[in-house]
C-alpha positions in Angstrom: -33.0 46.7 49.5 -35.6 46.0 46.6 -35.6 42.3 45.9 -35.1 41.7 42.4 -38.4 41.1 40.1 -39.6 37.6 39.3 -41.3 36.8 35.9 -44.9 36.3 37.9 -44.3 39.6 39.7 -43.8 41.5 36.3 -47.7 39.8 34.7 -49.1 40.6 38.1 -47.9 44.9 38.2 -49.3 44.7 34.7 -52.3 44.0 35.5 -52.7 46.2 38.3 -51.4 49.5 36.6 -54.1 48.8 33.6 -55.6 45.8 33.2 -56.5 46.9 29.3 -54.1 48.3 28.1 -52.2 46.7 24.8 -49.2 44.7 26.5 -48.6 42.2 23.0 -49.0 42.9 19.2 -48.1 40.0 17.6 -47.5 40.5 13.5 -47.0 37.4 11.4 -45.1 38.5 7.6 -44.0 34.8 7.6 -44.4 33.0 4.0 -47.6 30.3 5.0 -50.9 29.8 6.3 -50.5 32.3 9.3 -49.3 35.4 7.2 -50.8 38.5 7.6 -52.0 38.1 11.0 -52.1 40.7 14.1 -52.9 40.0 17.7 -53.3 42.3 19.9 -53.4 40.8 24.0 -54.3 43.3 26.8 -52.4 42.2 29.8 -55.8 41.1 31.1 -56.0 38.5 28.0 -52.4 37.7 28.7 -53.1 36.9 31.6 -56.1 34.7 30.9 -54.2 32.8 28.5 -50.8 32.6 30.8 -53.6 31.4 33.8 -55.1 28.6 31.8 -52.0 27.4 30.6 -50.2 27.3 34.0 -53.2 25.4 35.1 -52.6 23.0 32.4 -49.0 22.8 33.0 -49.5 21.7 36.9 -53.1 19.6 36.6 -51.7 17.5 33.7 -48.3 17.4 33.9 -47.5 17.8 37.5 -45.3 20.9 37.1 -43.9 22.6 39.3 -40.2 23.9 40.7 -37.4 21.9 39.5 -39.7 21.0 36.5 -38.3 21.7 32.9 -40.3 22.7 30.2 -39.0 22.7 26.5 -40.3 25.6 24.2 -39.8 23.8 20.7 -41.7 26.4 19.0 -41.0 29.3 17.3 -40.4 33.2 18.7 -44.6 34.2 19.4 -47.0 35.2 20.9 -48.5 31.6 21.7 -44.3 31.2 22.8 -45.2 33.9 25.4 -47.7 33.1 27.3 -46.2 29.5 27.1 -43.0 30.9 29.4 -44.6 32.8 31.2 -47.6 30.3 32.9 -43.9 28.1 33.2 -42.7 30.6 35.2 -46.2 31.0 37.4 -45.9 27.2 37.7 -42.3 27.8 39.1 -40.7 25.3 36.7 -37.8 26.0 33.9 -38.1 27.2 30.3 -35.5 25.1 28.1 -35.1 26.9 24.5 -33.0 25.6 22.1 -31.3 21.9 21.4 -32.3 20.8 24.9 -36.2 21.7 24.6 -36.1 18.1 23.3 -35.1 16.5 26.9 -37.3 18.4 29.2 -40.0 17.1 31.1 -42.7 19.0 29.3 -42.6 19.4 25.2 -44.6 22.5 24.3 -44.2 22.3 20.9 -45.9 22.6 17.1 -44.5 19.6 15.6 -47.2 16.7 15.6 -43.2 14.4 15.3 -41.6 16.0 18.3 -45.1 15.6 20.4 -45.6 12.0 19.6 -41.5 10.8 20.1 -41.7 12.7 23.4 -41.1 10.2 26.5 -42.5 12.5 28.7 -45.6 14.7 28.7 -45.9 16.8 25.7 -48.4 19.7 24.6 -49.2 20.1 21.0 -49.8 24.0 19.8 -51.5 25.1 16.7 -49.8 29.0 15.9 -52.7 30.2 13.6 -54.4 32.2 15.7 -58.4 30.8 15.2 -57.5 27.2 15.7 -59.9 24.7 17.5 -58.1 22.0 17.4 -54.5 20.3 15.4 -55.1 18.9 12.2 -52.7 16.3 13.0 -53.3 15.8 16.5 -54.3 12.5 15.8 -50.2 11.7 14.7 -49.0 13.1 18.0 -50.3 9.7 20.3 -50.6 11.0 23.5 -49.8 14.9 23.2 -52.3 17.4 25.0 -53.7 19.2 21.9 -53.8 23.0 23.1 -56.5 24.1 20.7 -59.1 21.8 21.8 -58.0 21.3 25.4 -56.3 24.8 27.1 -60.1 26.3 26.9 -61.2 23.9 29.5 -58.6 25.3 32.2 -59.6 27.5 35.0 -59.0 31.8 34.1 -57.6 32.0 37.6 -54.4 30.5 38.8 -52.5 29.7 42.1 -49.4 28.0 42.2 -48.6 24.6 44.1 -45.9 26.1 45.2 -43.1 29.0 44.3 -39.3 29.1 43.1 -36.4 30.0 45.1 -34.6 33.3 43.7 -32.0 31.2 42.7 -34.0 28.4 40.7 -33.1 28.3 37.2 -36.1 30.5 35.2 -34.5 30.4 31.6 -32.3 27.4 30.9 -30.4 28.2 27.1 -27.6 27.5 25.2 -25.3 30.7 26.0 -26.6 29.8 29.8 -28.8 29.9 32.4 -30.8 32.4 34.2 -32.1 32.1 37.5 -35.1 33.7 38.9 -33.3 36.3 40.5 -31.9 37.4 37.8 -34.1 37.1 34.6 -35.6 40.1 34.6 -33.3 42.8 33.5 -34.3 46.6 33.0 -32.9 48.2 29.9 -32.4 51.6 31.5 -32.2 52.9 27.2 -35.4 52.2 26.5 -37.5 54.8 29.6 -40.8 53.9 30.7 -43.6 52.4 29.4 -41.8 52.1 26.1 -43.3 50.4 22.8 -40.6 47.8 21.7 -40.4 46.0 18.5 -38.7 42.6 19.0 -37.7 39.7 16.8 -35.0 36.7 16.5 -33.9 34.1 18.4 -37.0 32.9 20.8 -34.1 33.4 24.1 -33.9 36.7 23.2 -37.3 37.7 22.6 -38.0 36.1 26.0 -35.6 38.2 27.9 -36.1 41.4 26.3 -40.2 40.9 26.8 -39.8 40.8 30.5 -37.3 43.3 30.1 -40.2 45.7 28.2 -43.0 44.4 30.4 -40.6 45.1 33.7 -40.9 49.0 32.5 -44.4 48.9 32.6 -43.5 48.9 28.3 -45.4 46.8 25.6 -44.2 44.2 22.9 -44.9 44.5 19.2 -43.6 41.4 18.4 -43.2 40.7 14.2 -42.2 37.3 12.6 -40.7 37.6 9.0 -39.9 40.8 7.6 -41.2 43.3 4.7 -39.1 45.6 2.9 -40.2 48.9 4.9 -41.9 48.4 8.2 -41.8 52.4 9.4 -45.4 53.7 8.7 -47.0 50.0 10.6 -44.4 50.7 13.3 -45.3 54.5 13.4 -49.1 53.3 13.6 -48.4 51.2 16.2 -46.7 54.1 18.6 -43.0 52.1 18.7 -40.5 53.9 20.5 -37.4 51.6 19.9 -36.6 48.8 17.2 -34.9 46.2 18.8 -34.7 43.3 16.2 -31.6 41.2 16.0 -31.2 42.9 12.2 -32.8 46.4 13.2 
């Protein structure tokens, strides 16, 4: 009987299959300072972000199996590598209203970071940020844009999760490590899937896409007609909540 895929296995298999192929493409159509951003990450580049974030969690926050890591960030390319980093250390990703009470809080809100009683990481959403403009207001928080680059590009976990450990804690219900990766058979092999919507939905579906050797196109905000964009990206399935 084949063992279930774990989130860390999904990333390892993407690297082995084709490290240079795009695995995450981000479009930001939300009004604001990051509107118009397009970011593309190959498996190798995605793994580099994941490894640095995992080293930060393990070294600075002593995160591992049994630790909860709250993601108080939108469905974003940065939230995806923080989720994968959390799963790499064997901890639990918490989304929704319970995220604020986690052992470690990853947030783009200086107020939330400052008010958190445990370890907090303050995330800057703009792609080229070198520090958070309000980092001084988040006393005691780690400024991700300033500190993440100082962590190693290779990661080795101190402990591995059990299949029954909680991988994703969300308002509708928890998912264990052994069943958080679910293959979506209708997408076929190596699909290129557009995702958008809640963070929980995007996390689950990203794992499903990647487990099928596919690639995620993640969209925030909306425009009237995205058909030409999706055609140029080679999209094979639109799985957005409002699609």
